[in-house]
One Martini backbone bead per residue (centre of mass of N, CA, C, O) as a GRO file, in nm:
protein
  229
    1GLY     BB    1  -0.746   7.084  -3.394
    2ALA     BB    2  -0.653   7.377  -3.380
    3TYR     BB    3  -0.416   7.351  -3.575
    4THR     BB    4  -0.574   7.255  -3.821
    5MET     BB    5  -0.745   7.507  -3.847
    6VAL     BB    6  -0.508   7.703  -3.881
    7ARG     BB    7  -0.375   7.567  -4.124
    8ASN     BB    8  -0.612   7.597  -4.321
    9GLN     BB    9  -0.602   7.904  -4.308
   10GLY     BB   10  -0.291   7.931  -4.394
   11ILE     BB   11  -0.362   7.764  -4.692
   12ALA     BB   12  -0.511   7.944  -4.835
   13GLN     BB   13  -0.529   8.084  -5.145
   14ASP     BB   14  -0.480   8.395  -5.020
   15SER     BB   15  -0.229   8.370  -4.817
   16GLU     BB   16   0.027   8.451  -4.972
   17GLY     BB   17  -0.031   8.752  -5.011
   18ILE     BB   18  -0.071   8.817  -4.713
   19ALA     BB   19   0.201   8.709  -4.607
   20ARG     BB   20   0.374   8.904  -4.778
   21GLU     BB   21   0.263   9.169  -4.668
   22HIS     BB   22   0.342   9.114  -4.375
   23ALA     BB   23   0.641   9.094  -4.430
   24ASN     BB   24   0.669   9.386  -4.531
   25GLN     BB   25   0.585   9.511  -4.264
   26VAL     BB   26   0.819   9.395  -4.098
   27ILE     BB   27   1.043   9.523  -4.266
   28ARG     BB   28   0.958   9.816  -4.218
   29PHE     BB   29   0.995   9.806  -3.913
   30GLU     BB   30   1.297   9.732  -3.910
   31LYS     BB   31   1.393   9.972  -4.081
   32PHE     BB   32   1.298  10.189  -3.887
   33LEU     BB   33   1.511  10.062  -3.664
   34GLY     BB   34   1.773   9.955  -3.817
   35SER     BB   35   1.725   9.595  -3.819
   36PHE     BB   36   1.764   9.479  -4.124
   37HIS     BB   37   1.989   9.177  -4.105
   38GLU     BB   38   1.926   8.878  -4.184
   39GLU     BB   39   2.067   8.841  -4.463
   40THR     BB   40   2.352   8.906  -4.366
   41ILE     BB   41   2.378   8.686  -4.152
   42GLN     BB   42   2.333   8.448  -4.341
   43GLU     BB   43   2.568   8.510  -4.544
   44TRP     BB   44   2.809   8.463  -4.347
   45PHE     BB   45   2.730   8.120  -4.330
   46LEU     BB   46   2.682   7.975  -4.617
   47GLY     BB   47   2.981   7.856  -4.666
   48SER     BB   48   2.891   7.656  -4.423
   49ARG     BB   49   2.734   7.365  -4.446
   50TRP     BB   50   2.756   7.227  -4.163
   51PHE     BB   51   2.653   7.468  -4.001
   52ILE     BB   52   2.368   7.484  -4.126
   53GLN     BB   53   2.286   7.192  -4.071
   54PHE     BB   54   2.294   7.211  -3.767
   55TRP     BB   55   2.062   7.435  -3.749
   56ASN     BB   56   1.846   7.268  -3.888
   57ILE     BB   57   1.843   7.047  -3.669
   58PHE     BB   58   1.794   7.226  -3.429
   59TYR     BB   59   1.521   7.342  -3.524
   60GLY     BB   60   1.379   7.038  -3.540
   61THR     BB   61   1.451   6.947  -3.217
   62ALA     BB   62   1.494   7.130  -2.961
   63HIS     BB   63   1.211   7.250  -2.942
   64PHE     BB   64   1.099   6.969  -2.828
   65ILE     BB   65   1.301   6.832  -2.635
   66VAL     BB   66   1.345   7.059  -2.421
   67THR     BB   67   1.045   7.098  -2.349
   68ILE     BB   68   0.988   6.812  -2.250
   69VAL     BB   69   1.207   6.803  -2.034
   70ALA     BB   70   1.102   7.045  -1.871
   71ILE     BB   71   0.811   6.943  -1.798
   72VAL     BB   72   0.899   6.679  -1.664
   73TRP     BB   73   1.096   6.793  -1.455
   74LEU     BB   74   0.893   6.981  -1.320
   75PHE     BB   75   0.685   6.761  -1.234
   76ARG     BB   76   0.900   6.591  -1.059
   77ASN     BB   77   1.073   6.862  -0.909
   78GLY     BB   78   0.832   7.121  -0.934
   79LYS     BB   79   0.520   7.120  -0.833
   80GLU     BB   80   0.480   7.416  -0.726
   81ARG     BB   81   0.544   7.532  -1.037
   82TYR     BB   82   0.380   7.383  -1.250
   83PRO     BB   83   0.107   7.535  -1.290
   84THR     BB   84   0.224   7.804  -1.384
   85TRP     BB   85   0.393   7.690  -1.640
   86ARG     BB   86   0.172   7.534  -1.775
   87ASN     BB   87  -0.027   7.772  -1.817
   88THR     BB   88   0.168   7.945  -1.974
   89LEU     BB   89   0.204   7.755  -2.214
   90ALA     BB   90  -0.091   7.729  -2.299
   91VAL     BB   91  -0.146   8.034  -2.354
   92THR     BB   92   0.082   8.083  -2.551
   93VAL     BB   93  -0.022   7.887  -2.768
   94ALA     BB   94  -0.298   8.020  -2.806
   95LEU     BB   95  -0.186   8.295  -2.899
   96ALA     BB   96  -0.033   8.185  -3.142
   97LEU     BB   97  -0.275   8.070  -3.295
   98PHE     BB   98  -0.405   8.344  -3.328
   99GLY     BB   99  -0.172   8.473  -3.485
  100PHE     BB  100  -0.175   8.275  -3.726
  101THR     BB  101  -0.465   8.351  -3.818
  102VAL     BB  102  -0.441   8.687  -3.834
  103TYR     BB  103  -0.098   8.658  -3.912
  104PRO     BB  104   0.020   8.567  -4.176
  105LEU     BB  105   0.372   8.472  -4.242
  106MET     BB  106   0.639   8.516  -4.435
  107PRO     BB  107   0.928   8.381  -4.457
  108PRO     BB  108   1.237   8.455  -4.565
  109ARG     BB  109   1.295   8.181  -4.733
  110LEU     BB  110   1.037   8.279  -4.934
  111MET     BB  111   1.243   8.544  -5.024
  112PRO     BB  112   1.471   8.547  -5.271
  113GLU     BB  113   1.451   8.851  -5.377
  114LEU     BB  114   1.620   8.935  -5.093
  115GLY     BB  115   1.850   8.685  -5.058
  116PHE     BB  116   1.727   8.445  -4.948
  117VAL     BB  117   1.766   8.117  -4.799
  118ASP     BB  118   1.661   7.783  -4.819
  119THR     BB  119   1.822   7.569  -4.617
  120LEU     BB  120   1.648   7.313  -4.615
  121LYS     BB  121   1.642   7.282  -4.933
  122ASP     BB  122   1.955   7.354  -5.023
  123ILE     BB  123   2.114   7.197  -4.771
  124GLY     BB  124   1.987   7.070  -4.516
  125GLY     BB  125   1.879   6.783  -4.305
  126LEU     BB  126   1.631   6.582  -4.161
  127TRP     BB  127   1.435   6.789  -4.312
  128SER     BB  128   1.132   6.919  -4.482
  129PHE     BB  129   0.857   7.100  -4.597
  130ASP     BB  130   0.843   6.906  -4.871
  131SER     BB  131   0.784   6.668  -4.731
  132GLY     BB  132   0.531   6.465  -4.692
  133ALA     BB  133   0.463   6.495  -4.386
  134MET     BB  134   0.517   6.806  -4.358
  135ALA     BB  135   0.326   6.905  -4.583
  136LYS     BB  136   0.062   6.805  -4.424
  137VAL     BB  137   0.120   6.969  -4.125
  138SER     BB  138   0.232   7.236  -4.230
  139ASN     BB  139   0.265   7.598  -4.159
  140GLN     BB  140   0.462   7.837  -4.314
  141TYR     BB  141   0.286   8.100  -4.186
  142ALA     BB  142   0.371   8.022  -3.878
  143ALA     BB  143   0.560   8.302  -3.746
  144MET     BB  144   0.343   8.487  -3.582
  145PRO     BB  145   0.476   8.397  -3.345
  146SER     BB  146   0.765   8.261  -3.207
  147LEU     BB  147   0.782   7.950  -3.063
  148HIS     BB  148   1.078   7.906  -3.038
  149PHE     BB  149   1.128   8.151  -2.852
  150ALA     BB  150   0.911   8.103  -2.639
  151TRP     BB  151   1.000   7.817  -2.551
  152SER     BB  152   1.295   7.880  -2.477
  153SER     BB  153   1.223   8.086  -2.258
  154TRP     BB  154   1.055   7.897  -2.088
  155CYS     BB  155   1.287   7.700  -2.028
  156ALA     BB  156   1.466   7.903  -1.880
  157PHE     BB  157   1.265   7.963  -1.644
  158VAL     BB  158   1.236   7.665  -1.553
  159LEU     BB  159   1.549   7.549  -1.536
  160THR     BB  160   1.750   7.742  -1.400
  161PRO     BB  161   1.656   7.697  -1.090
  162MET     BB  162   1.725   7.366  -1.121
  163ILE     BB  163   2.020   7.434  -1.170
  164LYS     BB  164   2.341   7.409  -1.018
  165GLN     BB  165   2.526   7.462  -1.237
  166ARG     BB  166   2.673   7.727  -1.383
  167TRP     BB  167   2.696   7.625  -1.676
  168GLY     BB  168   2.400   7.542  -1.694
  169LYS     BB  169   2.276   7.818  -1.646
  170ALA     BB  170   2.419   7.961  -1.880
  171LEU     BB  171   2.303   7.783  -2.104
  172MET     BB  172   2.002   7.837  -2.043
  173ILE     BB  173   2.008   8.145  -2.077
  174SER     BB  174   2.120   8.120  -2.385
  175TYR     BB  175   1.905   7.959  -2.544
  176PRO     BB  176   1.728   8.188  -2.673
  177PHE     BB  177   1.970   8.313  -2.835
  178ILE     BB  178   2.038   8.064  -2.995
  179THR     BB  179   1.759   8.046  -3.128
  180LEU     BB  180   1.763   8.320  -3.265
  181PHE     BB  181   1.996   8.254  -3.450
  182CYS     BB  182   1.869   8.010  -3.588
  183ILE     BB  183   1.608   8.148  -3.715
  184VAL     BB  184   1.783   8.344  -3.888
  185VAL     BB  185   2.005   8.167  -4.041
  186THR     BB  186   1.768   7.978  -4.172
  187GLY     BB  187   1.511   8.168  -4.256
  188ASN     BB  188   1.241   8.138  -4.054
  189HIS     BB  189   1.296   8.435  -3.928
  190PHE     BB  190   1.235   8.719  -3.785
  191TRP     BB  191   1.312   8.904  -3.513
  192ALA     BB  192   1.016   8.997  -3.465
  193ASP     BB  193   0.904   8.717  -3.398
  194ALA     BB  194   1.049   8.703  -3.124
  195LEU     BB  195   0.902   8.937  -3.002
  196GLY     BB  196   0.628   8.802  -3.021
  197GLY     BB  197   0.704   8.564  -2.838
  198ALA     BB  198   0.762   8.734  -2.585
  199ILE     BB  199   0.478   8.851  -2.560
  200ALA     BB  200   0.326   8.584  -2.541
  201LEU     BB  201   0.471   8.492  -2.283
  202GLY     BB  202   0.392   8.729  -2.102
  203LEU     BB  203   0.087   8.684  -2.129
  204GLY     BB  204   0.089   8.389  -2.039
  205TYR     BB  205   0.182   8.454  -1.751
  206LEU     BB  206  -0.042   8.649  -1.665
  207ILE     BB  207  -0.287   8.469  -1.740
  208GLY     BB  208  -0.191   8.175  -1.661
  209GLY     BB  209   0.024   8.199  -1.421
  210ARG     BB  210  -0.171   8.393  -1.257
  211LEU     BB  211  -0.481   8.417  -1.294
  212ILE     BB  212  -0.553   8.115  -1.325
  213THR     BB  213  -0.393   7.993  -1.093
  214ASN     BB  214  -0.517   8.169  -0.865
  215ALA     BB  215  -0.813   8.088  -0.916
  216VAL     BB  216  -0.773   7.786  -0.862
  217ASP     BB  217  -0.657   7.812  -0.575
  218ARG     BB  218  -0.904   7.955  -0.448
  219ARG     BB  219  -1.105   7.730  -0.515
  220THR     BB  220  -0.965   7.501  -0.367
  221THR     BB  221  -0.954   7.633  -0.086
  222LYS     BB  222  -1.260   7.673  -0.054
  223ARG     BB  223  -1.333   7.371  -0.080
  224ARG     BB  224  -1.173   7.275   0.167
  225VAL     BB  225  -1.314   7.450   0.377
  226THR     BB  226  -1.599   7.342   0.326
  227THR     BB  227  -1.537   7.045   0.382
  228ALA     BB  228  -1.430   7.080   0.674
  229ALA     BB  229  -1.702   7.222   0.779
   0.00000   0.00000   0.00000
């Protein structure tokens, strides 16, 4: 329900102009830092069709599959950590929904005048934003903060301590950076969106993982003491 409300706000008639202006603001911010290189990075790899198709598929699948695996594995094998990271994820998503509402942002792939390519549309993968089902449920201006980066970072924090093999830990630690490359090379995000995702996750941990979790723990402990007395 919350996402539907945010989506409807994001596709309002005047949202395209607002989203484009916000994108220009992000571009100016990156240029100020000397780091507006997304179009160049994408251009390096556009000649390899299979390579781009792989990242289009990765973009549409790993985001959900790895996160689901992480939360199920955490619930089954790390119940003492589960409330902290469950609440972190919940607050992170809530903050992201707020960001999507107040700061609709046009992704690079919808700005061909700057040289960006919509790889999902022009090269393809398993789906596209223009397909019937996706067109009905997707908000293409829900880009700041990047939940792809926030969720991949959340998965790294959750799963890395639970993996015993060194190669597995290394792969999990690299997962957010792999995701960052994916969202840039496919033209779905500016790198600054990932920065927004990191900030949302950090606040999600402080508010949900610490404040809310500790408050619930204190309330539960107080209730047990009262019941025992």
